[in-house]
Backbone as JSON Lines, residues from 0, in Angstrom:
{"i":0,"aa":"M","n":[0.83,-1.19,0.0],"ca":[0.0,0.0,0.0],"c":[0.88,1.25,0.0]}
{"i":1,"aa":"S","n":[0.24,2.38,0.16],"ca":[0.95,3.65,0.08],"c":[1.43,4.11,1.45]}
{"i":2,"aa":"E","n":[2.29,5.09,1.41],"ca":[2.79,5.7,2.65],"c":[1.64,6.34,3.43]}
{"i":3,"aa":"Q","n":[0.72,7.0,2.73],"ca":[-0.44,7.61,3.4],"c":[-1.29,6.55,4.09]}
{"i":4,"aa":"Y","n":[-1.51,5.43,3.41],"ca":[-2.31,4.34,3.96],"c":[-1.67,3.8,5.24]}
{"i":5,"aa":"D","n":[-0.37,3.6,5.19],"ca":[0.34,3.08,6.36],"c":[0.33,4.09,7.51]}
{"i":6,"aa":"L","n":[0.46,5.37,7.21],"ca":[0.43,6.4,8.26],"c":[-0.95,6.47,8.89]}
{"i":7,"aa":"L","n":[-2.01,6.45,8.08],"ca":[-3.36,6.49,8.65],"c":[-3.61,5.25,9.5]}
{"i":8,"aa":"K","n":[-3.14,4.12,9.04],"ca":[-3.27,2.88,9.81],"c":[-2.61,3.03,11.18]}
{"i":9,"aa":"S","n":[-1.42,3.61,11.22],"ca":[-0.72,3.77,12.49],"c":[-1.47,4.74,13.42]}
{"i":10,"aa":"I","n":[-2.08,5.79,12.85],"ca":[-2.86,6.72,13.67],"c":[-4.11,6.02,14.2]}
{"i":11,"aa":"L","n":[-4.79,5.25,13.36],"ca":[-5.96,4.49,13.81],"c":[-5.58,3.56,14.96]}
{"i":12,"aa":"L","n":[-4.48,2.84,14.8],"ca":[-4.06,1.9,15.84],"c":[-3.7,2.61,17.14]}
{"i":13,"aa":"E","n":[-3.07,3.76,17.03],"ca":[-2.66,4.51,18.22],"c":[-3.84,5.19,18.91]}
{"i":14,"aa":"K","n":[-4.69,5.86,18.14],"ca":[-5.73,6.71,18.72],"c":[-7.1,6.07,18.83]}
{"i":15,"aa":"S","n":[-7.42,5.14,17.96],"ca":[-8.81,4.7,17.84],"c":[-9.1,3.27,18.29]}
{"i":16,"aa":"V","n":[-8.12,2.4,18.28],"ca":[-8.35,0.98,18.56],"c":[-8.1,0.68,20.04]}
{"i":17,"aa":"R","n":[-9.09,0.04,20.66],"ca":[-8.96,-0.39,22.05],"c":[-9.4,-1.85,22.15]}
{"i":18,"aa":"T","n":[-8.71,-2.61,22.99],"ca":[-9.1,-3.99,23.23],"c":[-9.57,-4.12,24.68]}
{"i":19,"aa":"G","n":[-10.39,-5.12,24.93],"ca":[-11.0,-5.34,26.23],"c":[-12.35,-5.97,26.01]}
{"i":20,"aa":"T","n":[-13.33,-5.59,26.83],"ca":[-14.7,-6.07,26.65],"c":[-15.59,-4.86,26.51]}
{"i":21,"aa":"F","n":[-16.3,-4.79,25.39],"ca":[-17.11,-3.61,25.07],"c":[-18.47,-4.03,24.55]}
{"i":22,"aa":"T","n":[-19.5,-3.25,24.89],"ca":[-20.81,-3.41,24.29],"c":[-20.91,-2.38,23.17]}
{"i":23,"aa":"L","n":[-21.16,-2.85,21.96],"ca":[-21.2,-1.99,20.79],"c":[-22.6,-1.4,20.6]}
{"i":24,"aa":"A","n":[-22.72,-0.43,19.69],"ca":[-24.01,0.19,19.4],"c":[-25.03,-0.85,18.97]}
{"i":25,"aa":"S","n":[-24.58,-1.92,18.34],"ca":[-25.47,-2.98,17.88],"c":[-25.98,-3.84,19.04]}
{"i":26,"aa":"G","n":[-25.39,-3.65,20.23],"ca":[-25.74,-4.48,21.38],"c":[-24.82,-5.68,21.54]}
{"i":27,"aa":"K","n":[-24.02,-5.96,20.51],"ca":[-23.09,-7.08,20.58],"c":[-21.95,-6.76,21.55]}
{"i":28,"aa":"V","n":[-21.43,-7.8,22.19],"ca":[-20.25,-7.65,23.04],"c":[-19.05,-8.05,22.2]}
{"i":29,"aa":"S","n":[-17.99,-7.24,22.28],"ca":[-16.81,-7.48,21.45],"c":[-15.54,-7.26,22.25]}
{"i":30,"aa":"D","n":[-14.47,-7.88,21.76],"ca":[-13.14,-7.68,22.35],"c":[-12.44,-6.47,21.73]}
{"i":31,"aa":"L","n":[-13.11,-5.81,20.78],"ca":[-12.5,-4.71,20.03],"c":[-13.45,-3.53,19.98]}
{"i":32,"aa":"Y","n":[-12.94,-2.35,20.31],"ca":[-13.7,-1.12,20.17],"c":[-12.85,-0.17,19.33]}
{"i":33,"aa":"V","n":[-13.47,0.42,18.31],"ca":[-12.76,1.34,17.45],"c":[-13.54,2.65,17.41]}
{"i":34,"aa":"D","n":[-12.94,3.7,17.96],"ca":[-13.55,5.04,17.96],"c":[-12.83,5.86,16.88]}
{"i":35,"aa":"C","n":[-13.33,5.77,15.66],"ca":[-12.69,6.44,14.54],"c":[-12.72,7.95,14.65]}
{"i":36,"aa":"R","n":[-13.6,8.5,15.49],"ca":[-13.64,9.96,15.65],"c":[-12.29,10.48,16.17]}
{"i":37,"aa":"M","n":[-11.62,9.69,16.98],"ca":[-10.32,10.11,17.51],"c":[-9.31,10.33,16.38]}
{"i":38,"aa":"T","n":[-9.43,9.56,15.33],"ca":[-8.56,9.7,14.17],"c":[-9.1,10.74,13.19]}
{"i":39,"aa":"A","n":[-10.4,10.67,12.9],"ca":[-11.0,11.57,11.91],"c":[-11.06,13.02,12.38]}
{"i":40,"aa":"L","n":[-10.98,13.25,13.69],"ca":[-10.97,14.61,14.22],"c":[-9.56,15.1,14.55]}
{"i":41,"aa":"D","n":[-8.58,14.28,14.28],"ca":[-7.17,14.68,14.4],"c":[-6.78,15.34,13.08]}
{"i":42,"aa":"P","n":[-6.11,16.5,13.1],"ca":[-5.8,17.18,11.84],"c":[-5.03,16.32,10.82]}
{"i":43,"aa":"V","n":[-4.04,15.58,11.27],"ca":[-3.29,14.73,10.34],"c":[-4.16,13.56,9.9]}
{"i":44,"aa":"G","n":[-4.89,12.96,10.84],"ca":[-5.78,11.86,10.5],"c":[-6.84,12.29,9.5]}
{"i":45,"aa":"A","n":[-7.44,13.47,9.73],"ca":[-8.47,13.97,8.82],"c":[-7.91,14.22,7.43]}
{"i":46,"aa":"T","n":[-6.71,14.75,7.36],"ca":[-6.07,15.0,6.07],"c":[-5.87,13.7,5.31]}
{"i":47,"aa":"L","n":[-5.43,12.67,6.02],"ca":[-5.22,11.36,5.39],"c":[-6.54,10.69,5.01]}
{"i":48,"aa":"V","n":[-7.55,10.8,5.88],"ca":[-8.87,10.26,5.56],"c":[-9.4,10.93,4.3]}
{"i":49,"aa":"G","n":[-9.23,12.25,4.2],"ca":[-9.68,12.97,3.01],"c":[-8.97,12.51,1.76]}
{"i":50,"aa":"A","n":[-7.65,12.4,1.85],"ca":[-6.86,12.0,0.67],"c":[-7.19,10.58,0.23]}
{"i":51,"aa":"L","n":[-7.21,9.65,1.18],"ca":[-7.46,8.25,0.83],"c":[-8.92,8.02,0.47]}
{"i":52,"aa":"G","n":[-9.82,8.69,1.16],"ca":[-11.25,8.57,0.83],"c":[-11.55,9.12,-0.54]}
{"i":53,"aa":"W","n":[-10.98,10.3,-0.86],"ca":[-11.21,10.89,-2.18],"c":[-10.61,10.02,-3.28]}
{"i":54,"aa":"K","n":[-9.43,9.45,-3.03],"ca":[-8.8,8.55,-4.01],"c":[-9.72,7.36,-4.3]}
{"i":55,"aa":"L","n":[-10.3,6.8,-3.25],"ca":[-11.2,5.66,-3.41],"c":[-12.45,6.07,-4.19]}
{"i":56,"aa":"V","n":[-13.02,7.23,-3.85],"ca":[-14.2,7.72,-4.57],"c":[-13.86,7.95,-6.04]}
{"i":57,"aa":"K","n":[-12.76,8.65,-6.27],"ca":[-12.35,9.03,-7.63],"c":[-12.03,7.8,-8.5]}
{"i":58,"aa":"E","n":[-11.33,6.83,-7.93],"ca":[-10.85,5.69,-8.71],"c":[-11.83,4.53,-8.77]}
{"i":59,"aa":"D","n":[-12.64,4.34,-7.73],"ca":[-13.5,3.16,-7.67],"c":[-14.99,3.47,-7.76]}
{"i":60,"aa":"I","n":[-15.45,4.55,-7.14],"ca":[-16.89,4.82,-7.09],"c":[-17.35,5.66,-8.28]}
{"i":61,"aa":"L","n":[-16.7,6.78,-8.56],"ca":[-17.15,7.65,-9.66],"c":[-17.12,6.97,-11.03]}
{"i":62,"aa":"P","n":[-16.15,6.11,-11.33],"ca":[-16.21,5.42,-12.62],"c":[-17.47,4.56,-12.78]}
{"i":63,"aa":"R","n":[-17.95,3.99,-11.68],"ca":[-19.18,3.18,-11.72],"c":[-20.44,4.02,-11.6]}
{"i":64,"aa":"F","n":[-20.33,5.14,-10.85],"ca":[-21.5,5.98,-10.55],"c":[-21.14,7.44,-10.79]}
{"i":65,"aa":"P","n":[-20.97,7.85,-12.06],"ca":[-20.53,9.22,-12.34],"c":[-21.54,10.29,-11.92]}
{"i":66,"aa":"E","n":[-22.78,9.89,-11.64],"ca":[-23.8,10.85,-11.27],"c":[-23.74,11.25,-9.79]}
{"i":67,"aa":"V","n":[-22.83,10.65,-9.0],"ca":[-22.73,10.99,-7.58],"c":[-22.45,12.49,-7.42]}
{"i":68,"aa":"A","n":[-23.27,13.13,-6.59],"ca":[-23.16,14.58,-6.39],"c":[-22.73,14.97,-4.98]}
{"i":69,"aa":"A","n":[-22.96,14.08,-4.0],"ca":[-22.72,14.45,-2.61],"c":[-22.3,13.25,-1.79]}
{"i":70,"aa":"I","n":[-21.79,13.54,-0.59],"ca":[-21.3,12.51,0.31],"c":[-21.71,12.88,1.73]}
{"i":71,"aa":"G","n":[-22.18,11.89,2.49],"ca":[-22.57,12.15,3.87],"c":[-23.13,10.9,4.51]}
{"i":72,"aa":"G","n":[-23.39,11.02,5.81],"ca":[-23.92,9.88,6.54],"c":[-24.42,10.31,7.89]}
{"i":73,"aa":"M","n":[-24.66,9.32,8.74],"ca":[-25.25,9.54,10.05],"c":[-24.28,10.31,10.94]}
{"i":74,"aa":"T","n":[-24.83,11.39,11.52],"ca":[-24.03,12.15,12.46],"c":[-23.79,11.28,13.69]}
{"i":75,"aa":"M","n":[-22.71,11.22,14.26],"ca":[-21.6,12.13,14.15],"c":[-20.4,11.43,13.53]}
{"i":76,"aa":"G","n":[-20.44,10.1,13.51],"ca":[-19.29,9.36,13.0],"c":[-18.92,9.67,11.57]}
{"i":77,"aa":"A","n":[-19.92,9.91,10.74],"ca":[-19.65,10.16,9.32],"c":[-19.21,11.59,9.03]}
{"i":78,"aa":"D","n":[-19.57,12.52,9.91],"ca":[-19.38,13.94,9.61],"c":[-17.94,14.34,9.25]}
{"i":79,"aa":"P","n":[-16.95,14.03,10.1],"ca":[-15.59,14.46,9.73],"c":[-15.04,13.74,8.5]}
{"i":80,"aa":"I","n":[-15.48,12.51,8.29],"ca":[-15.01,11.75,7.12],"c":[-15.58,12.37,5.85]}
{"i":81,"aa":"S","n":[-16.89,12.62,5.85],"ca":[-17.55,13.21,4.68],"c":[-16.95,14.56,4.35]}
{"i":82,"aa":"L","n":[-16.76,15.39,5.37],"ca":[-16.21,16.73,5.14],"c":[-14.78,16.64,4.61]}
{"i":83,"aa":"A","n":[-13.97,15.76,5.18],"ca":[-12.58,15.62,4.72],"c":[-12.52,15.18,3.25]}
{"i":84,"aa":"V","n":[-13.38,14.24,2.86],"ca":[-13.39,13.77,1.47],"c":[-13.89,14.88,0.55]}
{"i":85,"aa":"G","n":[-14.96,15.56,0.94],"ca":[-15.48,16.65,0.14],"c":[-14.48,17.78,-0.02]}
{"i":86,"aa":"M","n":[-13.8,18.16,1.07],"ca":[-12.8,19.22,1.0],"c":[-11.63,18.82,0.11]}
{"i":87,"aa":"T","n":[-11.22,17.56,0.19],"ca":[-10.12,17.11,-0.65],"c":[-10.5,17.17,-2.12]}
{"i":88,"aa":"S","n":[-11.74,16.83,-2.43],"ca":[-12.18,16.92,-3.83],"c":[-12.1,18.36,-4.32]}
{"i":89,"aa":"A","n":[-12.42,19.32,-3.45],"ca":[-12.35,20.74,-3.83],"c":[-10.91,21.22,-3.91]}
{"i":90,"aa":"L","n":[-10.1,20.84,-2.94],"ca":[-8.7,21.28,-2.91],"c":[-7.92,20.74,-4.11]}
{"i":91,"aa":"E","n":[-8.3,19.55,-4.55],"ca":[-7.63,18.95,-5.7],"c":[-8.07,19.59,-7.01]}
{"i":92,"aa":"G","n":[-9.12,20.41,-6.93],"ca":[-9.63,21.03,-8.14],"c":[-10.31,20.02,-9.04]}
{"i":93,"aa":"A","n":[-10.95,19.03,-8.4],"ca":[-11.59,17.96,-9.15],"c":[-12.67,18.52,-10.07]}
{"i":94,"aa":"E","n":[-12.82,17.86,-11.22],"ca":[-13.9,18.21,-12.14],"c":[-15.24,18.07,-11.43]}
{"i":95,"aa":"K","n":[-15.33,17.06,-10.57],"ca":[-16.54,16.84,-9.78],"c":[-16.19,17.03,-8.31]}
{"i":96,"aa":"T","n":[-16.61,18.16,-7.75],"ca":[-16.43,18.42,-6.32],"c":[-17.65,17.88,-5.59]}
{"i":97,"aa":"L","n":[-17.43,17.06,-4.58],"ca":[-18.55,16.47,-3.85],"c":[-19.1,17.44,-2.82]}
{"i":98,"aa":"Q","n":[-20.4,17.61,-2.82],"ca":[-21.09,18.37,-1.79],"c":[-21.2,17.48,-0.55]}
{"i":99,"aa":"V","n":[-21.38,18.09,0.62],"ca":[-21.38,17.33,1.87],"c":[-22.68,17.58,2.63]}
{"i":100,"aa":"F","n":[-23.2,16.52,3.23],"ca":[-24.42,16.61,4.04],"c":[-24.28,15.71,5.26]}
{"i":101,"aa":"T","n":[-25.21,15.84,6.2],"ca":[-25.24,14.98,7.37],"c":[-26.67,14.54,7.63]}
{"i":102,"aa":"V","n":[-26.81,13.33,8.16],"ca":[-28.11,12.76,8.47],"c":[-28.27,12.77,9.99]}
{"i":103,"aa":"R","n":[-29.32,13.43,10.46],"ca":[-29.63,13.45,11.89],"c":[-30.24,12.12,12.31]}
{"i":104,"aa":"K","n":[-30.03,11.76,13.57],"ca":[-30.66,10.55,14.09],"c":[-32.18,10.71,14.14]}
{"i":105,"aa":"E","n":[-32.64,11.92,14.43],"ca":[-34.06,12.26,14.46],"c":[-34.24,13.6,13.77]}
{"i":106,"aa":"P","n":[-35.39,13.84,13.16],"ca":[-35.62,15.17,12.55],"c":[-35.58,16.26,13.62]}
{"i":107,"aa":"K","n":[-35.16,17.45,13.23],"ca":[-35.17,18.59,14.15],"c":[-36.61,18.86,14.59]}
{"i":108,"aa":"D","n":[-36.76,19.29,15.85],"ca":[-38.1,19.6,16.33],"c":[-38.41,21.09,16.22]}
{"i":109,"aa":"H","n":[-37.57,21.81,15.47],"ca":[-37.81,23.24,15.25],"c":[-37.32,23.61,13.85]}
{"i":110,"aa":"G","n":[-37.48,24.85,13.48],"ca":[-37.05,25.28,12.15],"c":[-37.8,24.52,11.07]}
{"i":111,"aa":"R","n":[-37.05,24.0,10.12],"ca":[-37.67,23.27,9.0],"c":[-37.9,21.8,9.31]}
{"i":112,"aa":"G","n":[-37.47,21.34,10.48],"ca":[-37.72,19.96,10.89],"c":[-37.05,18.93,10.01]}
{"i":113,"aa":"R","n":[-35.89,19.25,9.53],"ca":[-35.2,18.39,8.56],"c":[-34.45,17.25,9.24]}
{"i":114,"aa":"R","n":[-34.38,16.14,8.54],"ca":[-33.58,15.0,8.99],"c":[-32.2,15.04,8.35]}
{"i":115,"aa":"I","n":[-32.12,15.62,7.14],"ca":[-30.84,15.73,6.44],"c":[-30.49,17.21,6.33]}
{"i":116,"aa":"E","n":[-29.29,17.55,6.77],"ca":[-28.82,18.93,6.76],"c":[-27.62,19.05,5.82]}
{"i":117,"aa":"G","n":[-27.44,20.24,5.29],"ca":[-26.29,20.48,4.43],"c":[-26.68,20.47,2.97]}
{"i":118,"aa":"N","n":[-25.74,20.09,2.16],"ca":[-25.88,20.19,0.71],"c":[-26.43,18.91,0.1]}
{"i":119,"aa":"F","n":[-27.73,18.73,0.29],"ca":[-28.45,17.57,-0.21],"c":[-29.83,18.03,-0.67]}
{"i":120,"aa":"Q","n":[-30.27,17.46,-1.78],"ca":[-31.65,17.72,-2.2],"c":[-32.22,16.47,-2.84]}
{"i":121,"aa":"A","n":[-33.53,16.37,-2.81],"ca":[-34.21,15.22,-3.43],"c":[-33.71,15.08,-4.86]}
{"i":122,"aa":"G","n":[-33.49,13.84,-5.26],"ca":[-33.0,13.56,-6.61],"c":[-31.5,13.34,-6.67]}
{"i":123,"aa":"D","n":[-30.77,13.76,-5.62],"ca":[-29.31,13.57,-5.61],"c":[-28.93,12.1,-5.51]}
{"i":124,"aa":"T","n":[-27.88,11.74,-6.22],"ca":[-27.24,10.44,-6.06],"c":[-26.03,10.68,-5.17]}
{"i":125,"aa":"V","n":[-25.91,9.86,-4.12],"ca":[-24.9,10.14,-3.09],"c":[-24.1,8.89,-2.71]}
{"i":126,"aa":"V","n":[-22.99,9.17,-2.03],"ca":[-22.22,8.14,-1.34],"c":[-22.55,8.29,0.13]}
{"i":127,"aa":"V","n":[-23.01,7.21,0.76],"ca":[-23.26,7.23,2.2],"c":[-21.96,6.85,2.9]}
{"i":128,"aa":"V","n":[-21.7,7.48,4.05],"ca":[-20.45,7.28,4.78],"c":[-20.74,6.76,6.18]}
{"i":129,"aa":"D","n":[-19.87,5.9,6.67],"ca":[-19.89,5.53,8.08],"c":[-18.45,5.34,8.53]}
{"i":130,"aa":"D","n":[-18.23,5.56,9.82],"ca":[-16.87,5.39,10.32],"c":[-16.55,3.91,10.51]}
{"i":131,"aa":"V","n":[-17.45,3.17,11.17],"ca":[-17.24,1.75,11.44],"c":[-18.54,1.02,11.13]}
{"i":132,"aa":"I","n":[-18.44,-0.12,10.45],"ca":[-19.62,-0.96,10.31],"c":[-19.38,-2.3,11.0]}
{"i":133,"aa":"T","n":[-20.37,-2.7,11.78],"ca":[-20.37,-4.01,12.44],"c":[-21.52,-4.81,11.84]}
{"i":134,"aa":"T","n":[-22.74,-4.48,12.24],"ca":[-23.93,-5.13,11.67],"c":[-24.45,-4.38,10.45]}
{"i":135,"aa":"G","n":[-24.01,-3.12,10.29],"ca":[-24.5,-2.27,9.21],"c":[-25.72,-1.47,9.59]}
{"i":136,"aa":"G","n":[-26.2,-1.62,10.83],"ca":[-27.44,-0.99,11.26],"c":[-27.49,0.52,11.1]}
{"i":137,"aa":"S","n":[-26.46,1.23,11.55],"ca":[-26.5,2.7,11.45],"c":[-26.36,3.16,10.01]}
{"i":138,"aa":"T","n":[-25.6,2.44,9.21],"ca":[-25.48,2.78,7.79],"c":[-26.82,2.58,7.09]}
{"i":139,"aa":"L","n":[-27.5,1.49,7.43],"ca":[-28.81,1.21,6.83],"c":[-29.84,2.26,7.25]}
{"i":140,"aa":"K","n":[-29.76,2.75,8.49],"ca":[-30.67,3.83,8.93],"c":[-30.4,5.1,8.12]}
{"i":141,"aa":"A","n":[-29.14,5.4,7.88],"ca":[-28.8,6.57,7.06],"c":[-29.33,6.4,5.64]}
{"i":142,"aa":"I","n":[-29.17,5.2,5.08],"ca":[-29.67,4.92,3.73],"c":[-31.19,5.1,3.69]}
{"i":143,"aa":"D","n":[-31.89,4.58,4.7],"ca":[-33.35,4.73,4.75],"c":[-33.74,6.21,4.79]}
{"i":144,"aa":"A","n":[-33.03,7.01,5.59],"ca":[-33.34,8.44,5.69],"c":[-33.09,9.16,4.36]}
{"i":145,"aa":"I","n":[-31.99,8.84,3.71],"ca":[-31.65,9.45,2.42],"c":[-32.71,9.1,1.38]}
{"i":146,"aa":"E","n":[-33.08,7.83,1.34],"ca":[-34.1,7.4,0.37],"c":[-35.46,8.02,0.68]}
{"i":147,"aa":"A","n":[-35.79,8.16,1.97],"ca":[-37.07,8.77,2.35],"c":[-37.13,10.24,1.93]}
{"i":148,"aa":"E","n":[-35.98,10.88,1.83],"ca":[-35.91,12.3,1.42],"c":[-35.71,12.44,-0.09]}
{"i":149,"aa":"G","n":[-35.79,11.33,-0.82],"ca":[-35.73,11.39,-2.28],"c":[-34.35,11.23,-2.88]}
{"i":150,"aa":"G","n":[-33.37,10.83,-2.07],"ca":[-32.03,10.6,-2.58],"c":[-31.83,9.16,-3.03]}
{"i":151,"aa":"R","n":[-30.78,8.95,-3.81],"ca":[-30.4,7.61,-4.25],"c":[-28.99,7.35,-3.76]}
{"i":152,"aa":"V","n":[-28.8,6.26,-3.04],"ca":[-27.48,5.89,-2.53],"c":[-26.82,4.96,-3.53]}
{"i":153,"aa":"A","n":[-25.7,5.42,-4.1],"ca":[-24.98,4.62,-5.09],"c":[-24.01,3.64,-4.43]}
{"i":154,"aa":"A","n":[-23.36,4.09,-3.35],"ca":[-22.32,3.28,-2.72],"c":[-22.14,3.72,-1.28]}
{"i":155,"aa":"A","n":[-21.45,2.88,-0.5],"ca":[-21.12,3.2,0.88],"c":[-19.6,3.22,1.02]}
{"i":156,"aa":"L","n":[-19.09,4.28,1.64],"ca":[-17.67,4.42,1.95],"c":[-17.54,4.31,3.46]}
{"i":157,"aa":"V","n":[-16.74,3.37,3.93],"ca":[-16.54,3.21,5.37],"c":[-15.06,3.23,5.69]}
{"i":158,"aa":"L","n":[-14.75,3.81,6.84],"ca":[-13.36,3.84,7.28],"c":[-12.92,2.45,7.72]}
{"i":159,"aa":"L","n":[-13.78,1.74,8.47],"ca":[-13.42,0.4,8.94],"c":[-14.61,-0.55,8.87]}
{"i":160,"aa":"D","n":[-14.42,-1.65,8.18],"ca":[-15.37,-2.76,8.17],"c":[-14.86,-3.79,9.18]}
{"i":161,"aa":"R","n":[-15.62,-3.98,10.25],"ca":[-15.22,-4.93,11.3],"c":[-15.32,-6.39,10.82]}
{"i":162,"aa":"E","n":[-15.86,-6.6,9.62],"ca":[-16.02,-7.95,9.06],"c":[-16.91,-8.83,9.95]}
{"i":163,"aa":"E","n":[-18.05,-8.24,10.36],"ca":[-18.99,-8.98,11.21],"c":[-20.39,-9.0,10.61]}
{"i":164,"aa":"G","n":[-20.47,-8.94,9.27],"ca":[-21.76,-9.07,8.6],"c":[-22.37,-7.77,8.1]}
{"i":165,"aa":"G","n":[-21.85,-6.63,8.51],"ca":[-22.42,-5.36,8.1],"c":[-22.31,-5.11,6.61]}
{"i":166,"aa":"R","n":[-21.17,-5.43,6.06],"ca":[-20.98,-5.22,4.62],"c":[-22.0,-6.02,3.82]}
{"i":167,"aa":"Q","n":[-22.21,-7.27,4.21],"ca":[-23.16,-8.12,3.51],"c":[-24.58,-7.56,3.63]}
{"i":168,"aa":"A","n":[-24.95,-7.06,4.82],"ca":[-26.29,-6.5,5.03],"c":[-26.53,-5.3,4.13]}
{"i":169,"aa":"I","n":[-25.53,-4.45,3.98],"ca":[-25.66,-3.27,3.13],"c":[-25.7,-3.68,1.66]}
{"i":170,"aa":"E","n":[-24.83,-4.61,1.28],"ca":[-24.77,-5.05,-0.11],"c":[-26.03,-5.82,-0.52]}
{"i":171,"aa":"E","n":[-26.73,-6.42,0.45],"ca":[-28.01,-7.07,0.15],"c":[-29.05,-6.05,-0.31]}
{"i":172,"aa":"R","n":[-28.84,-4.79,0.02],"ca":[-29.73,-3.71,-0.43],"c":[-29.31,-3.21,-1.82]}
{"i":173,"aa":"G","n":[-28.29,-3.82,-2.4],"ca":[-27.83,-3.43,-3.73],"c":[-26.85,-2.27,-3.71]}
{"i":174,"aa":"I","n":[-26.26,-1.99,-2.55],"ca":[-25.34,-0.88,-2.4],"c":[-23.94,-1.43,-2.12]}
{"i":175,"aa":"P","n":[-22.99,-1.26,-3.05],"ca":[-21.64,-1.77,-2.81],"c":[-20.94,-0.99,-1.7]}
{"i":176,"aa":"V","n":[-20.15,-1.71,-0.92],"ca":[-19.42,-1.12,0.21],"c":[-17.94,-1.05,-0.13]}
{"i":177,"aa":"Y","n":[-17.36,0.13,0.11],"ca":[-15.94,0.38,-0.14],"c":[-15.27,0.76,1.18]}
{"i":178,"aa":"P","n":[-14.62,-0.21,1.84],"ca":[-13.92,0.13,3.09],"c":[-12.48,0.58,2.83]}
{"i":179,"aa":"L","n":[-12.04,1.57,3.6],"ca":[-10.62,1.93,3.54],"c":[-9.8,0.85,4.26]}
{"i":180,"aa":"Y","n":[-10.34,0.33,5.36],"ca":[-9.67,-0.73,6.12],"c":[-10.71,-1.77,6.52]}
{"i":181,"aa":"T","n":[-10.24,-2.99,6.7],"ca":[-11.05,-4.05,7.31],"c":[-10.34,-4.44,8.6]}
{"i":182,"aa":"R","n":[-11.06,-5.18,9.44],"ca":[-10.41,-5.65,10.67],"c":[-9.12,-6.37,10.32]}
{"i":183,"aa":"T","n":[-9.16,-7.2,9.28],"ca":[-7.98,-7.97,8.87],"c":[-6.85,-7.06,8.43]}
{"i":184,"aa":"S","n":[-7.14,-6.08,7.58],"ca":[-6.06,-5.21,7.09],"c":[-5.53,-4.29,8.18]}
{"i":185,"aa":"L","n":[-6.37,-3.97,9.17],"ca":[-5.93,-3.1,10.26],"c":[-5.16,-3.87,11.32]}
{"i":186,"aa":"L","n":[-5.66,-5.03,11.71],"ca":[-5.07,-5.77,12.83],"c":[-4.32,-7.01,12.42]}
{"i":187,"aa":"G","n":[-4.5,-7.45,11.16],"ca":[-3.79,-8.64,10.72],"c":[-4.42,-9.94,11.14]}
{"i":188,"aa":"H","n":[-5.59,-9.86,11.77],"ca":[-6.29,-11.1,12.17],"c":[-7.76,-10.86,12.26]}
């Protein structure tokens, strides 16, 4: 892999990976907890996430889905990743700059009462983002919200696939998953 990939991996291992006994958002108990926000909110980590995420979008997703207009996912895990990838697309002067949005867990109870905030509108084809997928539950909730608001999800970009069935659950919906890392590539087992 690349020097950037190896550096991001080392930051993930240092800042985000913890071993022990943890109850995950899915309710499952695991020996591994990965808090990708610690890496994605680190300036160097965010820069690398943006560079590697944009490379993956540009080389793997856009050739298959050239109509993709925006990138985003469930707050809060997806937010720094989506913004980093979108900013990198703009900084690179890409022909296609990705707009960025975020999906709220619940609609706002004031103002316009929106569930999706930012640069998203009905009819957009998007890449959904998640920091970590285990069962795929939070990614699927984001997909449901995007589709309910009239969007089309072309693909899912994830920082880490724990390889515990989430990828398969998302792909069963016809949405290909593109992980930057898997449990195997991150930990070697």
